[in-house]
FIVO-884552 format. One record per residue: z, x, y of N, C-alpha, C in turn; residue number from 1; residue in one letter. Coordinates in Angstrom, 2 decimals, padded with zeros to 5 digits. Layout:
BEGIN
REC      nz      nx      ny     caz     cax     cay      cz      cx      cy  nr rest
REC       Z       X       Y       Z       X       Y       Z       X       Y NUM    a
...
END
This chain:
BEGIN
REC      nz      nx      ny     caz     cax     cay      cz      cx      cy  nr rest
REC -002.79  012.81  014.19 -003.18  011.47  014.05 -002.11  010.65  013.43   1    x
REC -001.67  009.41  014.07 -000.27  008.78  013.86 -000.81  007.88  012.63   2    x
REC  000.04  007.85  011.63  000.02  007.10  010.52  000.53  005.76  010.74   3    x
REC -000.11  004.74  010.61  000.30  003.24  010.69  000.32  002.53  009.45   4    x
REC  001.14  001.76  009.19  001.17  000.98  008.00  000.94 -000.51  008.18   5    x
REC  000.11 -001.17  007.50 -000.27 -002.57  007.47  000.67 -002.93  006.18   6    x
REC  001.58 -004.01  006.62  002.63 -004.22  005.51  001.99 -005.32  004.71   7    x
REC  000.94 -004.83  004.02  000.32 -005.95  003.07 -000.31 -005.04  001.79   8    x
REC -000.51 -005.67  000.74 -001.17 -005.06 -000.40 -002.51 -005.75 -000.57   9    x
REC -002.98 -006.42  000.55 -004.37 -006.96  000.51 -005.38 -006.01  000.98  10    x
REC -006.13 -005.47 -000.03 -007.23 -004.56  000.41 -008.08 -004.97  001.67  11    x
REC -008.51 -006.25  001.51 -009.42 -006.80  002.50 -008.68 -006.74  003.87  12    x
REC -007.65 -007.01  004.02 -006.98 -007.29  005.19 -007.03 -005.56  005.88  13    x
REC -006.58 -004.57  004.86 -006.62 -003.37  005.30 -007.99 -002.78  005.65  14    x
REC -008.95 -003.04  005.06 -010.13 -002.56  005.46 -010.75 -003.28  006.77  15    x
REC -010.26 -004.45  007.12 -010.47 -005.20  008.44 -009.86 -004.56  009.55  16    x
REC -008.58 -004.13  009.36 -007.86 -003.52  010.45 -008.29 -002.07  010.66  17    x
REC -008.76 -001.61  009.63 -009.46 -000.02  009.68 -010.60 -000.07  010.65  18    x
REC -011.42 -001.12  010.35 -012.70 -001.40  011.14 -012.26 -001.69  012.62  19    x
REC -011.30 -002.56  012.82 -010.84 -002.82  014.13 -010.40 -001.74  015.00  20    x
REC -009.52 -000.97  014.40 -009.08  000.37  014.95 -010.07  001.21  015.47  21    x
REC -011.08  001.51  014.31 -012.21  002.38  014.62 -013.07  001.78  015.73  22    x
REC -013.38  000.62  015.74 -014.15  000.06  016.86 -013.46  000.30  018.28  23    x
REC -012.11  000.12  018.16 -011.45  000.27  019.40 -011.35  001.87  019.74  24    x
REC -011.67  002.59  018.92 -011.61  004.14  019.08 -010.25  004.74  019.02  25    x
REC -009.37  003.90  018.36 -007.96  004.15  018.15 -007.72  005.16  016.88  26    x
REC -007.25  006.45  017.37 -007.13  007.33  016.22 -005.77  007.19  015.44  27    x
REC -005.86  006.29  014.44 -004.70  006.10  013.73 -005.33  006.14  012.11  28    x
REC -004.29  006.73  011.37 -004.59  006.65  009.87 -003.96  005.39  009.45  29    x
REC -004.71  004.30  008.99 -003.98  003.22  008.47 -003.86  003.21  006.93  30    x
REC -002.71  002.88  006.44 -002.41  002.75  005.05 -001.92  001.36  004.94  31    x
REC -001.87  000.78  003.77 -001.30 -000.43  003.10 -000.04 -000.14  002.57  32    x
REC  000.87 -001.10  002.19  001.83 -001.03  001.47  001.64 -000.31 -000.01  33    x
REC  000.64 -000.45 -000.40  000.47  000.11 -001.76  000.73  001.71 -001.59  34    x
REC  000.57  002.41 -000.34  000.69  003.87 -000.19  002.19  004.12 -000.50  35    x
REC  003.21  003.16 -000.64  004.35  003.21 -000.80  004.86  002.51 -001.96  36    x
REC  004.51  002.83 -003.27  004.60  002.05 -004.40  006.15  001.65 -004.76  37    x
REC  006.92  002.62 -004.25  008.46  002.46 -004.65  009.04  001.52 -003.72  38    x
REC  008.35  000.92 -002.80  009.16 -000.03 -001.69  008.70 -001.36 -002.36  39    x
REC  009.66 -002.39 -002.54  009.46 -003.63 -003.24  008.71 -004.75 -002.29  40    x
REC  008.12 -005.61 -002.71  007.75 -006.61 -002.03  008.72 -007.32 -001.04  41    x
REC  008.26 -007.69  000.04  009.31 -008.26  001.02  009.43 -009.68  000.74  42    x
REC  010.39 -010.38  000.69  010.74 -011.82  000.58  010.26 -012.56  001.84  43    x
REC  009.38 -013.30  001.83  009.05 -013.94  003.00  009.86 -015.27  003.22  44    x
REC  011.02 -015.06  003.78  012.09 -016.15  003.91  012.07 -016.92  005.39  45    x
REC  011.01 -016.28  006.31  011.05 -016.99  007.44  010.60 -018.47  007.28  46    x
REC  010.70 -019.39  008.59  010.11 -020.61  008.63  008.85 -020.73  009.29  47    x
REC  008.40 -019.65  009.93  007.16 -019.46  010.65  006.25 -018.42  010.20  48    x
REC  005.02 -018.48  010.43  004.15 -017.18  010.23  004.57 -015.71  010.78  49    x
REC  004.99 -016.03  012.18  005.38 -015.09  012.94  006.83 -014.58  012.28  50    x
REC  007.60 -015.20  012.04  008.91 -014.72  011.34  008.55 -013.96  010.15  51    x
REC  007.80 -014.52  009.17  007.28 -013.67  008.07  006.63 -012.51  008.24  52    x
REC  005.75 -012.54  009.23  005.01 -011.13  009.66  006.24 -010.10  010.21  53    x
REC  007.17 -010.65  010.92  008.23 -009.55  011.59  008.95 -009.09  010.48  54    x
REC  009.42 -009.88  009.32  010.23 -009.29  008.23  009.28 -008.36  007.56  55    x
REC  008.10 -008.57  007.31  007.38 -007.58  006.59  007.13 -006.36  007.29  56    x
REC  006.77 -006.37  008.62  006.79 -005.12  009.34  008.08 -004.29  009.64  57    x
REC  009.04 -005.00  009.88  010.36 -004.44  009.97  010.72 -003.62  008.79  58    x
REC  010.63 -004.31  007.40  010.99 -003.95  006.25  010.23 -002.56  005.89  59    x
REC  008.95 -002.64  006.23  008.17 -001.28  006.02  008.47 -000.25  007.05  60    x
REC  008.68 -000.56  008.26  008.98  000.37  009.19  010.47  001.16  008.76  61    x
REC  011.19  000.29  008.41  012.66  000.91  007.95  012.51  001.78  006.84  62    x
REC  011.84  001.14  006.13  011.63  002.13  004.47  011.04  003.32  004.69  63    x
REC  009.93  003.34  005.96  009.24  004.69  005.69  009.54  005.42  007.05  64    x
REC  009.99  004.83  008.04  010.39  005.45  009.31  009.05  005.66  010.15  65    x
REC  007.92  004.79  009.69  006.69  004.82  010.39  006.54  003.46  010.98  66    x
REC  005.62  003.65  012.17  005.31  002.36  012.60  004.38  001.28  011.68  67    x
REC  004.84  000.01  011.74  004.36 -001.00  010.77  003.76 -002.08  011.66  68    x
REC  002.71 -002.73  011.11  002.33 -004.02  011.58  002.03 -005.09  010.46  69    x
REC  002.20 -006.17  010.65  002.00 -007.22  009.58  001.30 -008.48  010.10  70    x
REC  000.92 -009.33  009.38  000.56 -010.72  009.68  000.94 -011.71  008.71  71    x
REC  000.76 -012.92  008.93  001.18 -013.87  007.87  000.25 -015.03  008.37  72    x
REC -000.53 -015.76  007.50 -001.37 -016.95  007.94 -001.50 -017.93  006.76  73    x
REC -002.22 -018.88  007.34 -002.26 -020.01  006.31 -002.89 -021.14  006.75  74    x
REC -002.96 -022.24  006.03 -003.51 -023.51  006.61 -002.51 -024.41  007.03  75    x
REC -002.84 -025.06  008.22 -001.94 -026.06  008.87 -002.90 -027.12  009.29  76    x
REC -002.71 -028.01  008.22 -003.73 -029.28  008.28 -003.10 -030.59  009.05  77    x
REC -003.51 -030.84  010.32 -003.03 -031.97  010.89 -002.69 -033.27  010.12  78    x
REC -003.72 -033.83  009.26 -003.20 -035.07  008.54 -002.12 -034.76  007.45  79    x
REC -001.74 -033.57  007.29 -000.66 -033.25  006.48  000.56 -032.81  007.31  80    x
REC  000.43 -033.23  008.37  001.70 -032.81  009.24  002.02 -031.27  009.49  81    x
REC  000.75 -030.47  009.31  001.03 -029.06  009.41  001.32 -028.36  008.11  82    x
REC  000.99 -028.99  006.82  001.30 -028.55  005.63 -000.13 -028.08  005.21  83    x
REC -000.29 -027.16  004.32  000.82 -026.54  003.61  001.55 -025.30  004.41  84    x
REC  001.10 -024.83  005.75  001.80 -023.94  006.45  002.02 -022.48  005.73  85    x
REC  003.20 -022.25  005.87  003.63 -020.81  005.08  003.54 -020.93  003.73  86    x
REC  003.51 -022.16  003.18  003.35 -022.11  001.70  002.00 -022.12  001.15  87    x
REC  000.87 -021.80  002.33 -000.48 -021.87  001.71 -000.94 -021.24  000.63  88    x
REC -000.49 -019.90  000.34 -000.92 -019.14 -000.56 -000.35 -019.60 -002.07  89    x
REC  000.65 -020.20 -002.16  001.00 -020.75 -003.47  001.32 -022.26 -003.48  90    x
REC  000.50 -022.99 -002.57  000.58 -024.32 -002.39  000.08 -025.21 -003.88  91    x
REC -000.83 -024.67 -004.41 -001.21 -025.31 -005.73 -000.32 -024.84 -006.94  92    x
REC  000.44 -023.90 -006.53  001.40 -023.61 -007.87  001.09 -022.25 -008.48  93    x
REC -000.12 -021.70 -008.06 -000.27 -020.44 -008.24 -000.63 -019.54 -007.10  94    x
REC  000.30 -018.50 -007.00  000.23 -017.63 -005.75 -001.26 -016.94 -005.61  95    x
REC -001.78 -016.98 -004.52 -003.19 -016.53 -004.22 -004.27 -017.10 -004.99  96    x
REC -004.18 -018.15 -005.63 -005.29 -018.84 -006.13 -006.10 -019.62 -004.98  97    x
REC -006.80 -019.11 -004.29 -007.53 -019.70 -003.36 -008.43 -020.82 -003.64  98    x
REC -009.07 -020.72 -004.77 -009.80 -022.10 -005.50 -008.89 -023.21 -005.56  99    x
REC -007.87 -022.90 -006.19 -007.12 -024.03 -006.47 -006.24 -024.48 -005.33 100    x
REC -006.02 -023.84 -004.34 -005.47 -024.28 -003.30 -006.56 -025.08 -002.38 101    x
REC -007.76 -024.78 -002.28 -008.75 -025.46 -001.72 -008.97 -026.69 -002.52 102    x
REC -009.13 -026.97 -003.82 -009.20 -028.20 -004.50 -008.12 -029.04 -004.27 103    x
REC -006.83 -028.41 -004.17 -005.72 -029.44 -003.90 -005.92 -029.98 -002.54 104    x
REC -006.27 -029.11 -001.54 -006.47 -029.70 -000.25 -007.73 -030.66 -000.05 105    x
END
């Protein structure tokens, strides 16, 4: 069985991708970045969701020698000219505070 890394520490995303792989009948052992605690978080310096996902996947693949996948997502609001975009998770000033981000929106 091939080990595949999902370049995230988000347990919910890992659970979702495990279910997708299982439903597809793909025999992969999926682990998250937490399986490699010595690897530091990747700085998301890209200007698009795709660039940030590639930064994370490439960093984990290089660090572990294993295949890695990643995603990056957020809110792109038309009346805000696409904002907050790649800054969605920390838009309210507190990283990952979904409630505060929704209230600000």
